[in-house]
N, C-alpha and C positions, 0 to 999 in steps of 0.2 A: 874832175869833169863829171857832171851829172850823167847818169846812165842813159843810154839810148832807149827809145821807146819802140819796141818791136811789135806791139800790139795794135799799132795804127800804121797806115801807109806812110811812106817817107814823103817829106816835103818836095815841092816841085822846083827846088833850087839846091845848090851845093852848100852854101853858107849864107846867113844873113846876120847882121850886127846892128847894134844900137848903142848909143852912149847915154847913160843916165847918171843922175847924181845919187850915189849910194848913201842912204840915210844911216847906215851902220858906221861908215868911215869918214863921212862928209867929204867925199871926193868924187870926181867924175870917173866912171869906169866904162869899159866897153864890154858888152855881153854878146857872145857869139853863139848862134844856134846852127847846128849842122842838119843836113837833110834827114839823118837818122834820128833826129830829135835829141841828140846829146847836146850839152850846152856847157859853157864855161865863161868865167869872168876873167878878163885879162889881168886885172889888179891882183886877183888871187893867185894866178900863175906866176906873176912877176915877184910877188912879195911873200905871201903866206906859204905857198907851196915851196918856194925857194928856201925859206927859213926852216921849214920842216925837213927838207932834204939835206941841208947843210946848216946845222945849228950854230956854227961858229961864224957864219957869214955876218958881216956888219952892215947895218942899216942906220940911217939918220934917226934921231930920237923920236921925231914925229911919226915916222913910219913904224917904228917898233911898237908904239902905243896903238896904232891902227891895226897891226897884225893880230893882236889879241881880240879886237872887235870884229874882225872879218869872220863871216859865217862859213866861208868855204864854198865848195861846189853846189851845195844844196841850199844856198842862200834864197831867201823869199823873192828877191828881185830877179835872180837868174831864172829860177823855176817859174815865176810869174810871167816873165817875158816869153819863155818857151811855151807855157800854157796858152798865152794870148795868141801866139802864132798858130798853135794847134787848132784853136777854136776858129781863127780866121781861115786857115787851110781847109778844115772840114766843112765850114759853111760855104766856101767857094766851090767845093766839089759836089754839093748837093744839087 
């Protein structure tokens, strides 16, 4: 999970999510951003993080290939969506 941002005020909500097509793995993924500005991709948690925690875990061949392509919690799509929300939130509070 990408680090929380403590240098800015928290969001005015608990969690928000969106589904996008990830260009890295060519699948639809859900990105979640929490009010402390920490964020994560559900695909990363379900597959890449799980594979790292339990290397002997078995995945279908198509998923194994995509695990190597996944950029993890600091993916440009995840951080980009979080930054978009930060910009929207700060613009609304001005």
